[in-house]
BATORTI-129336 format. One record per residue (C-alpha): x, y, z; chain; residue in one letter. Coordinates in Angstrom, 3 decimals, padded with zeros to 6 digits. Each point is the difference from the previous one (the first is absolute). Layout:
<rec <X; Y; Z>; A; a>
...
***
This chain:
<rec <-042.136; 017.658; -020.274>; A; m>
<rec <-003.812; -000.137; -000.029>; A; k>
<rec <-001.466; 001.863; 003.013>; A; n>
<rec <-001.861; -003.053; 001.421>; A; k>
<rec <-000.267; -001.419; 003.545>; A; i>
<rec <-001.494; -003.344; 000.670>; A; y>
<rec <-002.691; 000.430; 002.864>; A; l>
<rec <-001.540; -002.707; 002.006>; A; f>
<rec <-003.059; 001.235; 001.370>; A; c>
<rec <-001.870; -001.341; 002.885>; A; i>
<rec <-003.496; 001.232; -000.042>; A; f>
<rec <-000.524; -003.832; 000.045>; A; q>
<rec <002.425; -002.801; 000.094>; A; i>
<rec <000.790; -002.039; -003.190>; A; y>
<rec <002.312; -002.906; -000.392>; A; f>
<rec <002.147; -000.374; -003.207>; A; y>
<rec <002.125; -003.010; -000.598>; A; n>
<rec <003.389; 001.160; -000.870>; A; i>
<rec <002.781; -002.535; -000.350>; A; i>
<rec <-001.575; -002.485; 002.326>; A; g>
<rec <-000.497; 002.752; 002.663>; A; q>
<rec <-003.186; 002.255; 000.977>; A; e>
<rec <000.130; 003.660; -000.230>; A; s>
<rec <-002.373; 002.479; 001.616>; A; k>
<rec <-001.484; 003.114; -001.615>; A; i>
<rec <001.483; 003.421; 000.879>; A; i>
<rec <-001.968; 002.119; 002.498>; A; e>
<rec <-000.445; 003.570; -000.145>; A; i>
<rec <000.468; 001.361; 003.396>; A; r>
<rec <-000.717; 003.746; -000.725>; A; q>
<rec <000.127; 002.623; -002.930>; A; s>
<rec <-000.692; 003.525; -000.214>; A; g>
<rec <-002.134; -000.178; -003.102>; A; s>
<rec <-001.219; -002.876; -002.355>; A; f>
<rec <-000.848; 000.315; -003.632>; A; t>
<rec <-000.071; -001.868; -003.333>; A; k>
<rec <001.175; 000.855; -003.714>; A; n>
<rec <-001.079; -002.901; -002.215>; A; e>
<rec <001.619; 001.815; -002.919>; A; i>
<rec <003.294; 000.646; 001.159>; A; l>
<rec <000.210; -002.594; 002.702>; A; y>
<rec <-002.473; -002.715; -000.641>; A; p>
<rec <-000.712; -002.349; 002.861>; A; g>
<rec <002.040; 002.115; 002.505>; A; a>
<rec <-001.313; 001.555; 003.306>; A; n>
<rec <001.981; 003.251; 000.219>; A; i>
<rec <000.875; 000.886; 003.545>; A; l>
<rec <001.347; 003.373; 000.763>; A; l>
<rec <001.574; 001.968; 003.084>; A; k>
<rec <-002.435; 002.762; 001.185>; A; k>
<rec <001.216; 002.357; 002.648>; A; n>
<rec <002.076; -002.070; 002.483>; A; k>
<rec <-001.856; -003.338; -000.789>; A; t>
<rec <002.368; -002.248; -002.035>; A; r>
<rec <-000.815; -003.062; -001.947>; A; v>
<rec <000.590; -003.152; 002.128>; A; h>
<rec <000.015; -003.504; -001.602>; A; l>
<rec <000.557; -003.180; 001.909>; A; f>
<rec <000.894; -003.594; -000.974>; A; h>
<rec <001.034; -002.851; 002.306>; A; e>
<rec <001.754; 001.957; 002.412>; A; g>
<rec <001.485; 002.711; -002.360>; A; a>
<rec <-001.432; 003.517; 000.331>; A; l>
<rec <000.637; 002.349; -003.039>; A; i>
<rec <-000.441; 003.730; 000.357>; A; k>
<rec <-000.043; 002.489; -003.066>; A; s>
<rec <-001.435; 003.208; -001.312>; A; d>
<rec <-001.660; -001.769; -002.983>; A; k>
<rec <-000.874; -003.501; -000.927>; A; s>
<rec <-001.603; -001.825; -002.919>; A; y>
<rec <-001.582; -003.179; 001.392>; A; f>
<rec <-001.178; -002.694; -002.329>; A; y>
<rec <-002.120; -002.409; 002.065>; A; s>
<rec <-000.516; -002.626; -002.613>; A; k>
<rec <003.633; -000.249; -000.879>; A; k>
<rec <000.960; 000.237; 003.677>; A; n>
<rec <002.623; 002.685; -000.416>; A; y>
<rec <000.724; 003.600; 000.251>; A; f>
<rec <002.528; 002.795; -000.739>; A; n>
<rec <000.662; 002.756; 002.366>; A; a>
<rec <001.911; 003.390; -000.138>; A; a>
<rec <001.012; 002.737; 002.175>; A; g>
<rec <002.054; -000.510; 003.071>; A; n>
<rec <-000.835; -003.728; 000.012>; A; v>
<rec <000.706; -001.780; 003.236>; A; i>
<rec <-000.058; -003.992; 000.143>; A; f>
<rec <-000.125; -001.226; 003.473>; A; n>
<rec <000.253; -003.669; 000.900>; A; q>
<rec <-000.322; -000.396; 003.568>; A; g>
<rec <002.361; 001.622; 002.343>; A; d>
<rec <003.019; -001.428; -001.655>; A; s>
<rec <-000.038; 001.427; -003.761>; A; l>
<rec <-000.848; 003.535; -001.207>; A; i>
<rec <000.519; 000.840; -003.759>; A; m>
<rec <-000.590; 003.470; -001.403>; A; t>
<rec <000.037; 001.085; -003.704>; A; s>
<rec <-001.685; 002.365; -002.427>; A; e>
<rec <-001.832; -002.698; -001.799>; A; y>
<rec <-001.005; -003.596; 000.705>; A; l>
<rec <-001.693; -002.855; -001.951>; A; e>
<rec <-001.500; -002.786; 002.156>; A; y>
<rec <-001.448; -003.544; -001.289>; A; d>
<rec <-002.074; -001.378; 002.580>; A; g>
<rec <-000.280; -003.560; -001.556>; A; q>
<rec <003.804; -000.513; -000.613>; A; k>
<rec <000.700; 002.362; 003.165>; A; k>
<rec <002.628; 001.855; -001.951>; A; n>
<rec <000.772; 003.669; 000.175>; A; a>
<rec <002.183; 002.319; -002.192>; A; i>
<rec <000.952; 003.364; 001.510>; A; a>
<rec <002.107; 002.612; -001.728>; A; w>
<rec <001.025; 003.691; 000.623>; A; g>
<rec <002.210; 000.517; 002.919>; A; n>
<rec <-000.753; -003.375; 001.490>; A; v>
<rec <000.903; -000.453; 003.696>; A; v>
<rec <-000.447; -003.307; 001.796>; A; l>
<rec <000.618; 000.070; 003.620>; A; k>
<rec <000.350; -002.706; 002.770>; A; r>
<rec <001.220; 000.343; 003.665>; A; p>
<rec <003.550; -001.009; -001.251>; A; d>
<rec <000.435; 001.615; -003.264>; A; m>
<rec <-001.240; 002.433; -002.651>; A; t>
<rec <000.007; -000.922; -003.734>; A; l>
<rec <-000.313; 002.884; -002.719>; A; k>
<rec <-000.354; -000.492; -003.737>; A; t>
<rec <-001.921; 001.403; -003.054>; A; d>
<rec <-002.166; -003.248; -000.502>; A; t>
<rec <-000.661; -002.882; 002.364>; A; l>
<rec <-001.846; -003.384; -000.610>; A; y>
<rec <-001.808; -001.514; 003.000>; A; l>
<rec <-001.143; -003.479; -000.075>; A; d>
<rec <-001.984; -000.664; 003.175>; A; r>
<rec <-000.405; -003.846; -000.648>; A; i>
<rec <003.710; -000.585; -000.391>; A; k>
<rec <000.676; 002.797; 002.621>; A; n>
<rec <002.696; 001.663; -002.049>; A; i>
<rec <000.477; 003.457; -001.386>; A; a>
<rec <002.318; 000.718; -002.914>; A; f>
<rec <001.261; 002.775; -002.232>; A; y>
<rec <001.763; 000.292; -003.091>; A; k>
<rec <000.973; 003.633; 000.108>; A; t>
<rec <002.861; 001.237; 002.064>; A; p>
<rec <-000.871; -000.449; 003.618>; A; g>
<rec <001.489; 001.046; 003.382>; A; k>
<rec <-000.445; -001.717; 003.414>; A; i>
<rec <000.755; 001.689; 003.359>; A; i>
<rec <000.338; -001.993; 003.242>; A; d>
<rec <001.314; 001.019; 003.358>; A; s>
<rec <003.697; 000.180; -001.211>; A; s>
<rec <000.106; -000.321; -003.720>; A; s>
<rec <-001.306; 001.199; -003.413>; A; v>
<rec <-000.417; -002.874; -002.609>; A; l>
<rec <-000.240; 000.975; -003.528>; A; k>
<rec <-000.658; -002.187; -003.168>; A; s>
<rec <-001.612; 000.112; -003.555>; A; n>
<rec <-002.238; -002.938; 000.776>; A; q>
<rec <-001.190; -001.616; 003.220>; A; g>
<rec <-002.386; -002.292; 001.630>; A; i>
<rec <-001.115; 000.100; 003.603>; A; y>
<rec <-001.532; -002.894; 001.921>; A; n>
<rec <-002.211; 001.682; 002.526>; A; i>
<rec <-000.442; -003.182; 002.048>; A; k>
<rec <003.694; -001.006; 000.309>; A; t>
<rec <001.237; 003.660; -000.328>; A; k>
<rec <002.396; -001.029; -002.628>; A; k>
<rec <001.095; 002.221; -002.983>; A; y>
<rec <001.289; -001.416; -003.297>; A; s>
<rec <001.972; 002.645; -001.824>; A; f>
<rec <001.048; -000.133; -003.617>; A; i>
<rec <002.066; 002.255; -002.086>; A; n>
<rec <002.384; 002.784; 001.361>; A; n>
<rec <-000.739; -000.815; 003.745>; A; v>
<rec <001.485; 002.473; 002.440>; A; k>
<rec <-000.044; 000.116; 003.890>; A; i>
<rec <001.169; 003.128; 001.591>; A; t>
<rec <001.077; 000.123; 003.744>; A; n>
<rec <002.093; 002.547; 001.956>; A; p>
<rec <002.324; -002.858; 000.734>; A; e>
<rec <000.172; -001.734; -003.455>; A; y>
<rec <-001.439; -000.182; -003.612>; A; k>
<rec <-001.081; -003.067; -002.115>; A; v>
<rec <-000.330; -000.345; -003.611>; A; n>
<rec <-001.459; -003.143; -001.543>; A; s>
<rec <-001.628; -001.152; -003.196>; A; s>
<rec <-002.425; -002.235; 002.023>; A; k>
<rec <-000.748; -000.661; 003.664>; A; l>
<rec <-002.636; -001.081; 002.539>; A; d>
<rec <-000.429; 002.218; 003.271>; A; y>
<rec <-001.829; -000.897; 002.975>; A; y>
<rec <-001.006; 002.825; 002.101>; A; t>
<rec <-000.596; -001.680; 003.140>; A; q>
<rec <003.332; -001.804; -000.063>; A; e>
<rec <001.956; 002.842; -001.580>; A; n>
<rec <001.555; -002.569; -002.351>; A; k>
<rec <000.693; 000.447; -003.668>; A; a>
<rec <000.647; -003.062; -002.316>; A; y>
<rec <001.930; 000.539; -003.109>; A; f>
<rec <-000.506; -001.896; -003.335>; A; f>
<rec <002.330; 001.952; -002.287>; A; g>
<rec <002.957; 002.330; -000.152>; A; p>
<rec <000.032; 001.994; 003.379>; A; t>
<rec <002.154; 002.422; 001.536>; A; k>
<rec <-000.069; 001.267; 003.584>; A; i>
<rec <002.024; 002.939; 001.021>; A; i>
<rec <000.505; 000.708; 003.672>; A; g>
<rec <001.959; 002.570; 001.840>; A; k>
<rec <003.146; -002.015; 000.018>; A; d>
<rec <-001.086; -003.092; -002.135>; A; y>
<rec <-000.987; -000.852; -003.502>; A; d>
<rec <-001.690; -003.329; -000.758>; A; i>
<rec <-000.868; -001.583; -003.419>; A; y>
<rec <-001.947; -003.326; -000.628>; A; c>
<rec <-002.485; -001.516; -002.321>; A; e>
<rec <-001.832; -002.016; 002.570>; A; n>
<rec <-000.495; 000.343; 003.757>; A; g>
<rec <-001.634; 001.986; 002.608>; A; y>
<rec <000.586; 003.160; 002.157>; A; y>
<rec <-001.477; 001.057; 003.262>; A; n>
<rec <-000.552; 003.814; -000.363>; A; t>
<rec <-000.426; 000.541; 003.676>; A; k>
<rec <003.115; -001.852; 001.180>; A; l>
<rec <002.101; 000.604; -003.113>; A; q>
<rec <000.697; -003.811; -000.209>; A; s>
<rec <-000.372; -002.456; -002.681>; A; g>
<rec <000.864; -003.114; -001.862>; A; y>
<rec <001.294; 000.190; -003.865>; A; f>
<rec <000.546; -002.244; -002.711>; A; k>
<rec <000.802; -000.325; -003.747>; A; k>
<rec <002.943; 002.206; -000.829>; A; n>
<rec <-000.150; 001.493; 003.513>; A; a>
<rec <002.784; 002.407; 001.109>; A; l>
<rec <000.474; 002.577; 002.885>; A; i>
<rec <002.170; 002.887; 000.180>; A; y>
<rec <000.729; 000.395; 003.626>; A; y>
<rec <002.672; 001.444; 002.191>; A; n>
<rec <002.259; 000.491; -002.964>; A; q>
<rec <-000.437; -003.561; -001.122>; A; k>
<rec <-001.946; -001.597; -002.786>; A; k>
<rec <-001.657; -003.210; 001.068>; A; i>
<rec <-001.328; -002.536; -002.526>; A; e>
<rec <-001.559; -003.384; 000.338>; A; g>
<rec <-002.711; -002.481; -001.021>; A; d>
<rec <-001.995; 001.423; 003.025>; A; s>
<rec <000.604; 002.872; 002.341>; A; l>
<rec <-001.428; 001.047; 003.281>; A; y>
<rec <000.128; 003.361; 001.393>; A; f>
<rec <-000.938; 001.878; 003.175>; A; e>
<rec <000.744; 003.728; 000.195>; A; n>
<rec <-000.838; 000.254; 003.743>; A; e>
<rec <002.446; -002.624; 001.037>; A; r>
<rec <002.559; 001.229; -002.429>; A; n>
<rec <000.007; -003.500; -001.490>; A; y>
<rec <000.044; -001.734; -003.243>; A; a>
<rec <000.682; -003.761; -001.190>; A; s>
<rec <000.348; -001.702; -003.142>; A; a>
<rec <-000.278; -003.680; -001.040>; A; t>
<rec <001.348; -002.056; -002.962>; A; n>
<rec <002.450; 001.395; -002.523>; A; k>
<rec <000.565; 003.198; 001.870>; A; i>
<rec <002.543; 002.671; -000.779>; A; t>
<rec <000.839; 002.882; 002.268>; A; i>
<rec <001.887; 002.795; -001.794>; A; t>
<rec <001.971; 002.626; 002.130>; A; d>
<rec <-000.069; 002.992; -002.348>; A; t>
<rec <002.393; 001.866; 001.951>; A; i>
<rec <002.837; -002.648; 000.259>; A; n>
<rec <-000.773; -001.554; -003.387>; A; n>
<rec <-000.443; -003.544; 001.526>; A; s>
<rec <-002.623; -002.601; -000.260>; A; i>
<rec <-000.940; -002.913; 002.341>; A; i>
<rec <-002.160; -002.711; -001.308>; A; k>
<rec <-001.808; -003.170; 001.710>; A; g>
<rec <-003.222; -001.597; 000.621>; A; d>
<rec <-001.003; 001.701; 003.059>; A; y>
<rec <000.884; 003.560; 001.590>; A; g>
<rec <-001.159; 002.326; 002.512>; A; e>
<rec <000.756; 003.769; 000.154>; A; i>
<rec <-000.261; 002.042; 003.227>; A; f>
<rec <000.114; 003.725; -000.752>; A; k>
<rec <000.329; 001.317; 003.451>; A; a>
<rec <003.196; -002.277; 000.445>; A; k>
<rec <001.380; 000.740; -003.518>; A; d>
<rec <000.249; -003.780; -000.320>; A; s>
<rec <-000.997; -002.733; -002.328>; A; a>
<rec <000.428; -003.678; 000.469>; A; i>
<rec <-000.079; -002.507; -002.979>; A; i>
<rec <-000.014; -003.889; 000.055>; A; t>
<rec <-000.593; -002.898; -002.317>; A; r>
<rec <002.454; 000.075; -002.749>; A; n>
<rec <001.234; 003.422; 001.225>; A; a>
<rec <002.484; 001.796; -002.349>; A; l>
<rec <001.530; 003.409; 000.357>; A; a>
<rec <001.380; 001.672; -003.094>; A; i>
<rec <002.300; 003.015; 000.056>; A; s>
<rec <002.328; 001.769; -002.235>; A; i>
<rec <003.662; 000.171; 000.779>; A; i>
<rec <002.671; 001.102; -002.442>; A; d>
<rec <-002.692; -000.147; -002.835>; A; n>
<rec <-000.504; -003.624; 000.740>; A; d>
<rec <-002.810; -001.913; 001.753>; A; s>
<rec <000.603; -001.349; 003.557>; A; l>
<rec <-002.346; -002.749; 000.792>; A; y>
<rec <-000.620; -000.876; 003.632>; A; i>
<rec <-002.170; -002.942; 000.898>; A; h>
<rec <-001.178; -001.174; 003.596>; A; a>
<rec <-002.760; -001.618; 001.683>; A; d>
<rec <-000.922; 003.299; 001.284>; A; t>
<rec <000.844; 003.516; -000.957>; A; l>
<rec <-000.509; 003.016; 002.243>; A; l>
<rec <000.319; 003.629; -001.129>; A; t>
<rec <-000.049; 002.665; 002.890>; A; t>
<rec <000.619; 003.798; 000.131>; A; g>
<rec <-000.760; 003.043; -002.240>; A; p>
<rec <001.023; 000.146; -003.632>; A; a>
<rec <003.287; 001.949; 000.830>; A; e>
<rec <000.939; -002.673; 002.667>; A; k>
<rec <-001.388; -003.196; -001.220>; A; r>
<rec <001.227; -003.354; 001.459>; A; f>
<rec <-000.547; -003.458; -001.525>; A; l>
<rec <000.158; -003.149; 002.157>; A; t>
<rec <-000.136; -003.431; -001.146>; A; g>
<rec <-000.750; -003.023; 002.185>; A; y>
<rec <001.053; -003.553; -000.550>; A; y>
<rec <001.268; -001.544; -003.374>; A; n>
<rec <001.376; 003.074; -001.326>; A; v>
<rec <001.512; -000.032; -003.440>; A; k>
<rec <001.331; 002.953; -001.997>; A; i>
<rec <000.670; 000.164; -003.856>; A; l>
<rec <001.850; 002.573; -002.059>; A; k>
<rec <001.911; -000.378; -003.270>; A; s>
<rec <003.373; 000.122; 001.842>; A; d>
<rec <-000.959; -001.200; 003.596>; A; i>
<rec <-002.044; -002.833; 001.406>; A; k>
<rec <-000.641; -000.748; 003.619>; A; g>
<rec <-001.830; -002.007; 002.663>; A; k>
<rec <-000.648; 000.613; 003.677>; A; s>
<rec <-002.487; -000.643; 002.840>; A; d>
<rec <-000.863; 003.689; 000.274>; A; s>
<rec <000.599; 003.369; -001.628>; A; l>
<rec <-000.187; 003.653; 001.001>; A; f>
<rec <000.312; 002.819; -002.717>; A; l>
<rec <000.338; 003.563; 000.940>; A; n>
<rec <-000.980; 001.773; -003.086>; A; e>
<rec <000.874; 003.477; 001.310>; A; s>
<rec <003.510; -001.009; 000.597>; A; t>
<rec <000.289; -002.895; -002.699>; A; g>
<rec <001.226; -002.504; 002.541>; A; e>
<rec <-001.098; -003.543; -000.169>; A; m>
<rec <000.489; -002.634; 002.541>; A; k>
<rec <-000.186; -003.766; -000.432>; A; l>
<rec <-000.330; -001.877; 003.343>; A; m>
<rec <000.095; -003.581; 001.173>; A; m>
<rec <-002.350; -001.387; 002.495>; A; r>
<rec <001.848; -000.155; 003.387>; A; p>
<rec <001.165; -003.270; 001.266>; A; l>
<rec <-001.241; -001.187; 003.203>; A; n>
<rec <002.126; -001.553; 002.667>; A; i>
<rec <-000.854; -003.588; -001.360>; A; k>
<rec <000.825; 000.776; -003.422>; A; d>
<rec <003.327; 001.647; 000.927>; A; q>
<rec <000.928; -003.363; 001.631>; A; r>
<rec <-001.324; -002.373; -002.497>; A; r>
<rec <000.502; 001.397; -003.362>; A; l>
<rec <003.101; -000.414; -002.084>; A; s>
<rec <001.963; 002.885; -001.355>; A; p>
<rec <-001.374; -000.747; -003.500>; A; e>
<rec <-003.672; -000.056; 001.410>; A; k>
<rec <000.580; 003.242; 001.781>; A; k>
<rec <001.458; 001.563; -003.232>; A; t>
<rec <-003.196; -001.312; -001.882>; A; l>
<rec <-001.919; 002.172; 002.168>; A; r>
<rec <001.776; 002.990; -000.792>; A; n>
<rec <-001.245; 002.734; -002.609>; A; p>
<rec <001.814; -000.380; -003.247>; A; i>
<rec <000.858; 002.178; -003.007>; A; l>
<rec <001.153; -000.889; -003.435>; A; w>
<rec <002.003; 002.359; -002.136>; A; f>
<rec <000.603; -001.580; -003.452>; A; e>
<rec <002.071; -003.122; 001.168>; A; k>
<rec <000.741; 001.241; 003.596>; A; s>
<rec <-002.127; -001.386; 002.778>; A; q>
<rec <000.011; 002.045; 003.280>; A; m>
<rec <-001.628; -000.663; 003.320>; A; s>
<rec <-000.057; 000.819; 003.543>; A; g>
<rec <-002.105; 000.729; 002.978>; A; e>
<rec <-001.150; 003.475; -001.045>; A; i>
<rec <000.659; 001.522; -003.459>; A; i>
<rec <-000.336; 003.744; -000.709>; A; h>
<rec <-000.361; 001.334; -003.508>; A; l>
<rec <000.079; 003.849; -000.486>; A; i>
<rec <-001.281; 001.658; -002.867>; A; t>
<rec <000.889; 003.642; -001.112>; A; d>
<rec <-003.118; 001.834; 000.060>; A; l>
<rec <001.194; 002.729; -002.666>; A; k>
<rec <001.380; -002.559; -002.538>; A; t>
<rec <-002.363; -002.863; 000.897>; A; r>
<rec <002.967; -002.195; -000.264>; A; k>
<rec <001.484; -002.478; 002.631>; A; l>
<rec <002.704; 001.802; 002.265>; A; d>
<rec <001.085; -002.504; 002.521>; A; s>
<rec <-000.235; -003.577; 001.669>; A; l>
<rec <000.267; -000.988; 003.599>; A; y>
<rec <-000.191; -003.655; 001.270>; A; i>
<rec <000.389; -000.355; 003.947>; A; f>
<rec <000.435; -003.334; 001.702>; A; g>
<rec <001.291; -003.163; -001.751>; A; n>
<rec <000.883; 001.818; -003.217>; A; s>
<rec <000.521; -002.719; -002.805>; A; f>
<rec <000.883; 000.575; -003.724>; A; i>
<rec <-000.099; -002.853; -002.453>; A; i>
<rec <000.769; -000.030; -003.641>; A; e>
<rec <000.098; -002.980; -002.146>; A; k>
<rec <003.424; -000.240; -001.580>; A; d>
<rec <-000.111; 000.479; -003.790>; A; s>
<rec <002.346; -002.667; -001.062>; A; i>
<rec <000.024; -002.573; 002.844>; A; s>
<rec <-003.118; -002.485; -000.248>; A; l>
<rec <-000.533; -000.227; 003.677>; A; d>
<rec <002.095; 002.947; 001.349>; A; g>
<rec <-001.517; 002.983; 001.833>; A; y>
<rec <001.724; 003.136; 001.092>; A; n>
<rec <-000.924; 000.939; 003.557>; A; q>
<rec <000.444; 002.796; 002.411>; A; i>
<rec <-001.248; -000.168; 003.561>; A; k>
<rec <000.034; 002.794; 002.568>; A; g>
<rec <-002.009; 001.641; 002.904>; A; k>
<rec <-001.116; 003.138; -002.028>; A; n>
<rec <000.056; 001.094; -003.711>; A; l>
<rec <000.154; 003.568; -001.493>; A; y>
<rec <-000.516; 000.584; -003.855>; A; g>
<rec <-000.438; 003.063; -002.036>; A; s>
<rec <-001.313; 000.373; -003.568>; A; f>
<rec <000.822; 001.897; -002.949>; A; n>
<rec <-002.693; 000.675; -002.706>; A; e>
<rec <-002.094; -002.669; 001.633>; A; g>
<rec <002.841; -002.750; -000.081>; A; l>
<rec <002.058; -001.294; 002.925>; A; l>
<rec <003.277; 002.040; 000.025>; A; k>
<rec <001.654; -001.338; 003.119>; A; s>
<rec <-000.677; -002.121; 003.208>; A; i>
<rec <001.697; 000.004; 003.378>; A; d>
<rec <-000.374; -002.938; 002.223>; A; v>
<rec <000.843; 000.668; 003.787>; A; k>
<rec <000.932; -002.220; 002.942>; A; k>
<rec <000.869; -003.806; 000.177>; A; n>
<rec <000.162; -000.199; -003.872>; A; t>
<rec <000.731; -003.276; -001.881>; A; e>
<rec <000.481; -000.486; -003.726>; A; v>
<rec <000.035; -002.824; -002.575>; A; i>
<rec <001.042; 001.326; -003.461>; A; y>
<rec <000.947; -001.770; -003.054>; A; y>
<rec <002.972; 001.476; -001.644>; A; m>
<rec <000.922; -000.303; -003.775>; A; y>
<rec <002.964; 001.012; -002.130>; A; s>
<rec <-000.110; 002.559; -002.877>; A; d>
<rec <-000.593; -003.073; -002.235>; A; k>
<rec <-003.051; -001.012; 001.884>; A; g>
<rec <001.759; -003.108; 001.692>; A; d>
<rec <-000.879; -000.659; 003.687>; A; l>
<rec <002.884; 000.964; 002.289>; A; v>
<rec <-001.649; -001.272; 003.078>; A; g>
<rec <-002.618; 000.828; 002.656>; A; i>
<rec <000.623; 002.874; 002.471>; A; n>
<rec <-001.150; -000.655; 003.466>; A; k>
<rec <000.609; 002.957; 002.264>; A; t>
<rec <-001.054; 001.212; 003.527>; A; i>
<rec <000.461; 003.834; 000.751>; A; c>
<rec <-001.623; 002.863; 001.706>; A; s>
<rec <-001.410; 001.756; -002.928>; A; s>
<rec <000.089; 000.056; -003.810>; A; l>
<rec <-001.116; 002.389; -002.916>; A; k>
<rec <-001.258; -001.260; -003.272>; A; m>
<rec <-000.248; 001.978; -003.252>; A; n>
<rec <-002.942; -000.918; -002.193>; A; m>
<rec <-000.609; 000.249; -003.869>; A; k>
<rec <-003.330; -000.666; -001.122>; A; e>
<rec <-001.161; -001.339; 003.349>; A; n>
<rec <002.822; -002.639; -000.197>; A; k>
<rec <003.068; -000.262; 002.241>; A; i>
<rec <003.106; 001.314; -001.791>; A; e>
<rec <002.495; 000.486; 002.697>; A; k>
<rec <000.480; -000.860; 003.781>; A; i>
<rec <002.227; 001.901; 002.373>; A; t>
<rec <000.658; -001.531; 003.495>; A; f>
<rec <000.742; 002.228; 003.062>; A; f>
<rec <001.814; -000.496; 003.453>; A; t>
<rec <002.304; -002.916; -000.290>; A; l>
<rec <-002.076; -002.453; -002.187>; A; p>
<rec <000.819; -003.838; 000.693>; A; d>
<rec <-000.507; -002.085; -002.951>; A; g>
<rec <001.617; -001.779; -002.923>; A; k>
<rec <-000.857; -001.247; -003.389>; A; v>
<rec <-000.735; -003.778; -000.030>; A; n>
<rec <000.185; -002.043; -003.147>; A; p>
<rec <-003.475; -001.140; -001.105>; A; e>
<rec <001.082; -003.825; 000.181>; A; k>
<rec <001.451; 000.272; 003.483>; A; s>
<rec <-002.835; 001.906; 001.643>; A; m>
<rec <-002.767; -002.019; 001.367>; A; d>
<rec <-003.489; 000.597; -001.343>; A; k>
<rec <-001.471; 000.412; 003.510>; A; n>
<rec <002.503; 002.722; 000.703>; A; l>
<rec <-000.961; 001.876; -003.249>; A; r>
<rec <-003.143; 001.388; 001.769>; A; k>
<rec <-000.258; 002.349; 003.038>; A; l>
<rec <-002.157; -000.893; 002.906>; A; d>
<rec <-003.534; 001.066; -000.768>; A; g>
<rec <000.408; -000.187; -003.644>; A; f>
<rec <-003.243; -000.790; -001.923>; A; i>
<rec <-000.633; 000.837; -003.805>; A; w>
<rec <-003.483; 001.130; -000.162>; A; r>
<rec <-000.377; 000.637; -003.773>; A; i>
<rec <-003.094; -002.080; -000.075>; A; t>
<rec <-001.642; 002.566; 002.185>; A; e>
<rec <000.817; 003.063; -002.313>; A; r>
<rec <-003.019; 001.461; -001.729>; A; p>
<rec <000.725; 000.851; -003.724>; A; n>
<rec <-003.426; 000.974; -001.293>; A; v>
<rec <-002.944; 001.558; 001.723>; A; v>
<rec <-001.738; -003.287; 000.128>; A; n>
<rec <002.764; -001.471; 002.032>; A; d>
<rec <-001.025; 002.415; 002.843>; A; l>
<rec <-003.147; -001.964; 000.660>; A; f>
<rec <001.428; -003.497; -000.066>; A; n>
***
């Protein structure tokens, strides 16, 4: 680089018309000595330091100090060397080894250990370009900015002196004791402590990681809004969505539109269109098309509700679903008003909305049954006031089933066109083997309607029995054998002689149209 410095000398004031603006000549305030050398430096005034007297040049509010300056009055520029100090008012001081200044364009180029200081930050780089008309400084060599709390580095950058805005390009890094930021491109406002991202960006905090390709981050508050492929690793969860919001001080994050929250410890996923995460409470709430997905017996269990809530640490995680709950697995389907899943014990509860006194009086048995939670195992429909499903945590297979209050099992008869096998009682206890129902016990006030066939497949009759309890053996989730206990009272009725109204127990309702069969059915 040529050792030139553009000097605007004010022995008298001249006006030059530059891009529609008037510019003044540089003023020489002081110099230790003054010489000329027309052979080596034609047209230059050579200004040198002598003893303690340094060269002082002044132009439109900027004072430039150096040990040596070459001032070209006709061209209105100068170059300076030796401990150069560029002072613009009280707000900006720039030091360098060399500096060129064009008084007509009001441009400066400083190089060699350049340091630009303002009250709120310090910029360091090898070469810095200063445009006083546009009020910007920029560098194309690696630069470092130090503010009150952070260090920012980039290969290229532009600083708007008026708005105190930085535009960083290429390998941008922000280092803070509390976090680190790596980005391909960002704008940073020193007064607001906000960084705006316009390319792949990663933020690494003490207990969170954030990635996005568009958004902003408040470096002081450690909060921000993130879009475009945004995700947050937070509290052992991976949060994804069209847009994410995060506040470290409040231990809070939220996501909007096509969100996914992945529990990396329990291997479960929750999806929806809106979600909030509260780290201090170890909880997350998801609404709008909420869907939870977990793995049981190497199979996906889907749970949908108007609202899904997870609480507790990873080793004691609870999932709660409120209103319009539906569950779907390859061999189990279900529906209820609410759901509670304890992931540490493998227990799932399906619950009904409690009936008030008015409903207790006015609703028919069928309508009361309609409000009960319900499960389908293959062709068997099971319902009751509360349903418990227990999963063995070691094998991740279903272990047991409990139904309390108004237990009802219905299975469409395989031969009769309009016949239904039915079992009704107060409580039900079932056990599984290798994920399939093995046996079912029904206790208290048990009633049965069962279609009986000969070995040839001919209908023998319809068995209607009342007993205190019974036991069913299951095969492939279908009723294979029924055993009655404690003085059963019943008989086998010929089909033709049995009134059709007596072929259904009180509260019977076949709810097959409510059964979800595919994932999309969960949202109907």
